[in-house]
C-alpha positions in Angstrom: 43.3 2.6 174.5 39.7 1.5 175.1 38.8 4.4 177.4 40.1 6.9 174.9 38.3 5.3 172.0 35.0 5.2 173.8 35.0 9.1 173.9 34.5 9.0 170.1 32.1 6.0 170.0 28.6 6.4 168.5 25.6 5.1 170.4 25.2 2.1 168.1 28.9 1.1 168.8 28.1 0.5 172.4 25.6 -2.0 171.3 28.1 -3.8 169.1 26.8 -2.5 165.7 29.3 -0.4 163.9 28.8 1.2 160.4 30.1 4.0 158.3 27.8 6.5 160.0 29.6 5.6 163.3 32.6 7.4 161.9 30.4 10.4 161.1 29.6 10.6 164.9 33.3 10.4 165.6 33.9 13.2 163.2 31.4 15.4 165.1 33.1 14.6 168.4 36.5 15.4 166.9 35.3 18.8 165.6 33.9 19.7 169.0 37.2 18.6 170.6 39.1 20.9 168.3 36.8 23.8 168.8 36.6 23.5 172.5 40.2 22.4 172.9 39.0 19.3 174.8 36.8 16.3 174.3 33.3 16.8 175.6 33.6 13.5 177.5 37.1 14.1 179.0 37.6 13.1 182.6 34.8 10.5 182.5 35.2 6.7 182.9 34.3 4.4 180.1 31.0 3.6 181.8 30.2 7.3 182.3 30.9 8.0 178.7 28.6 5.2 177.6 25.8 6.4 179.8 26.2 10.0 178.6 26.2 8.9 174.9 23.3 6.5 175.3 21.1 8.5 177.7 22.1 12.1 177.4 21.8 14.7 174.7 24.6 14.8 172.2 27.2 17.4 172.8 27.1 20.5 170.6 29.0 23.7 169.8 28.1 27.0 171.3 26.7 29.8 169.1 30.0 31.6 169.0 30.7 29.3 166.1 29.1 29.8 162.6 25.6 28.5 162.1 27.0 26.3 159.3 29.6 24.7 161.5 27.1 24.2 164.4 24.6 22.6 161.9 27.3 20.4 160.4 28.3 19.1 163.8 24.6 18.6 164.8 24.1 16.5 161.7 27.0 14.4 162.7 25.7 13.8 166.2 22.2 12.5 165.6 21.8 9.6 168.0 19.5 7.6 165.6 22.0 6.2 163.1 19.2 6.0 160.4 18.6 9.7 160.7 22.3 10.7 161.1 23.8 12.3 158.0 25.9 10.1 155.7 29.4 11.1 154.5 27.9 11.8 151.1 25.3 14.2 152.6 28.0 16.0 154.6 30.2 16.4 151.6 27.3 18.0 149.7 26.7 20.4 152.5 30.4 21.3 152.9 30.8 21.9 149.1 27.9 24.3 149.1 29.5 26.3 152.0 
């Protein structure tokens, strides 16, 4: 379903440029969805999701979660794909936890 998939799409995906780091963004959204028991973009149309992803701040976890988990998610949800953590970088962080 296109609408459902857009809730996990990284900013660059909306511009037609997908890469491995796009999946890192999707991982961050999935972690938030599991923690909150709901997708942060639930109930929005595809256009509303696109606008929120492109123009808004990335979603984040509240401070009830561990600093390590919040930081991990924040590293996944960096809008600039060049500055977003890679899978290798995230694996290094998770191993050290």
